[in-house]
N, C-alpha and C positions, 0 to 999 in steps of 0.2 A: 832573513825570515824573522829574526827576533825584533828588528827595528820595525818591520811591518806590523807585527802583533802589538807592539807598544803604541804605534800610531792609531791602530784600530781601537785599542782600549781607551785612548785619549778621546777619540771621536765619540765613542759610546758614552763616556762620562759626560761629555759636553751636551750630547743630546738628552741624556737623562736629566741633567740640570735644567734644560729648557722645558722638558716635560713637567717637571715638578713645579716650575714657575707658571706654566700656562694651562695645564690640564684642569687645575682647580682654581680658576680666577675668582675674584670677588664678584658677587652678584648684588644688585640693588633690588630689594623687594618693597612693595607698597602695601600698606594696610589702612583702609580696605583696598582689596586688589582690583582696582579699576583706574582708568586713565582720565575720567572726567569727574569734576566735583562742583557742587554749588558753593557760592560764596558763603563764608562763615563756617564751612565744615572743617573738621580736624583731619589730619593725615599723619601717618608715621612712616618714615623712610628708614630702612634697615640695610646696612652693608654686611653681607654674610660671607664669611671666609672660614673654611674648615681648618686651615693652617694657622690663621692669625685672627682671632675674634675681635681684637682691638687694633687700634692704629689706623683706622679708616675714618674719613669724613665725607660728608655729602656736599657737593658743589652744584651750582646751577647757573644757567644763562637765561635771562628774561629780557623783556623789552627795556627794563630800567637798569640792569646790571649784568656784569659778565664775570664768570668764574668766582662768584661770591660764595664763601664757605658758610656752612650752617653754624649759627651762633654769632656770625658777624653781621648783625642787623636784621637777621631773620632766623626763625626756628630756634630750637634749644638742643644742643648736642649732649648726649649722654653715652659715653663710650663710642660705639660705632652706630648709634641710633640717633636720628634727627626727628624731633617732634615739632609739628606745626599745629598750634591750637586753633587757629582760624585762618582760612585761606581767603585771599583777595584776587580779584580778576587779573591784576598786574603780575601775579605770581605764576601765570601760565608760562611754561618754558621747558627747557631740557634740564634733567637732573641726573647726576651720576656719582659714583663713589670714587674717591681718590686717596692714595696713601698720604698719611700725615708726615712721613719721613722725607718727603721731597722727591721720591723716585717717580718714574713715569707710569707706575702701575695704576690702572684704573679699570672701571667696569664699563659695560656698554651703557649708553645714555637712554633714558626713557622720556617720553613726552607726557607732561601733565597739563590738562586744560581746566581752567576755572571759569565756569559759565556765569555770565552776568544776567542770563535769562532764567526762564523757569522750567527748562527741559534739558536733560542730559542723557547721553547714551552710555550705558554701562557695558564696557567691553574689556577683553583681556589687555592688561597693560604690557605684558611680556609676549614675545613671539609664541605662537601655538604650534604644536607638533602636527605634521602632516598625517591625515587620517583621523584626527580627533574631531569630536563634535564641539561646536562653539555656540554659545548662547549670547545674543545681543538683547539687552533690556532697555526699553525707552521709559524714562521716569520723569514725572512732573513733580515740581517742588510742592511740598505740603499736601500731596495727594495721599489719601489713605488706602487707595486700591489702584490696581493696574488699569490703564486706559488704552483703548485701541490706538495703534500707531502705524504710520507708514515708514518704510525703511528704504534707504538709498545707498547705492554703491557707486563711487566715482561720479556722483551727480545723476545717475540713472535709477529709476524706480525699480525695486526688486520685490515688492509685495507689501500687503497690509496684514497686520496681525491683531486680532481682537483682544488678545491677552497682553499685548505690548511686548511680547518676547519673540524674537526671530532666531530660529535654530539653523545653523549652517552644519549640515551633516557631512562627516568625513571630508574635512577641508583639504584642499590641495593648493599648489602654488598659484593657480589662476584665481583663487579666492582672495588673494592679497589686494588691498586697496583702502580707500578712504570711505568710511561708513558714517552715516548720520541718520537721524530719525525725526519725525514730525508728529506732534499730537495736536489734533484739531482744537482751535480756540485756546491753546496754551503756547504754542510756538515750536521752534526748531532747535535741535541740539547742535553743538559744535561738531566738527568732523574729527574722527579718530581713525588712525591707521591700524589695520590688522596685518601682522606679518606672520608668514607660515615658514617654519624651518623644516628641513628634510628629515624624515624618519630614518635613522641609520639601519634599523631592522628591515624596512621596506627596500631601501637601496641595495642592501646586501643580498636579499633574496631575489631581487630582480636581475642583478648582474651575474648571479651564480646559478647553479642548477636548482631544480625544485626542491631538492632535499634540504634539510635544515643546515645552517652554517655551522662549521666546526667550532667547538668551544674556544673562546678567547679571540674570535675574529672581530667581534664588535669592539673589544678593548683595543685591539691592534689598530682598528680603523680610527678610534678616538685619539690614539697616540699620534698617528700620522697626521691627522688634521690639526693637532695641537702644536705641531712644530712651527716655530716662528721662522720668518725669512732669514734671520741671522744664523739660525742653526743650519738651514739649507745651504746658505752661502759658504759657511765654514766647511760643511761636508763636501761640497763640490770642489773647493780649493784643495782640500786634503786628498781627495781622489785623484785630481789632476797631478798633484805632486807625486803620488804613489805610482801612477801610470807612467809618468816621465822617467822616474827612477828605474822602473822595471824594464822599460824599453831601452834605456841606456845600457843596462846590464846585459840585456839580450843581444844588442848589437855588438857589444864587446866580445861576448861568447861566440857569436857567429863569425866575427872577424878571425878568431883563432882557428875555427874549423876550416875556413876557406884556405888559409895559409897551409895547413896540414895537408889538405886535399891536393893542392898544387904540387906539393913536394912528392906525394905519392904518384901522381900522374906522370911527373917528370921521370921518376925512377922506372915506371913501367915502360915508357918510350925508350929509355936507354937499354932495357933488358931485352927488347925485341930482337930476334935473330936477323943477321944481315942478309942471309940467303933467301929470305922470303920474297917472292916475286908476285906481282899482281897476276890474276887469272886472265890470260890472253884469250881463252876460249870464248868468254862472254863478248869481247870486242869483235873477234872474228865472226861469231855467230850473227852479230848485229850487222856486219858488213855484208855477209852472205845473204841475209834476209832482205837487204835493201837492193841487191842486184836485179832481181826480176822487175821491180818497179822502175828502175832506171832504163832497162831494155824496152819496157812498154812505152815509155815517153819518147825514146829515140825512134822507135818504129812509127809511132803516131806522127811525129814531126816530119819524117821522110815521106809518108803518105800524103800529107797535106802539101808538101813542096812539089810533088809530082803533079798534083792537080792544078 
């Protein structure tokens, strides 16, 4: 029992370590918060981590370079913040945060698009929460006011807006896709992907009763989702070892019980009195009850022979 408790404590400690490393990962934020920019616009990329404000850098993959770090030929790194004073079209690509210590810790990547044209679509750069309202804004370069625009999702027309703003009410997973816009006599924007993430409050209320979830259920859900594959594998291996050990001990205990029972049964057989005889009345009654049936068949056979 003591060894089992020690193993469980070791497992919980390991899982807690996994939770600390994964529940609060580093996030890459973009300022201004959008995924499309005109050439020449500035942008600031910030690696945010509540546990470690410094020690992060921004890397990117573009058509001209791969895994290039901020400050190495592009941008200016200040702590965990990367500043780009003027964007160019070739800087379109994937951007993410990565630990400067050389570990494999990193954030999710985001797509930034630099338009060489005169129209961009301003849309959320990060995944939006299911149930939220999302506003898409179509903007023309050097325009002092909003212009009417047509909006498209995955290449299909979804509506015209005189204000140049398209509102997606209470978004759901089916709203995910590539969006773009077009302003007459100005041109078309690049496409940007909108991703929708599941709302943990909605999923909890859907899977449970209509009453409000118990306190702490959402935090437990977050902990379970944050466990990495290595934690799960470790837990499974540990559980298998504990089950095998328990079964081995149970089999040993059962073996002792069977041997003791055999001895007791043998002693009971030896103590039975010798003058006990089987009940012959049952056998005699069975034979007597069978005689009328035998007589009937003999009489039937004789009658048939005489015919």
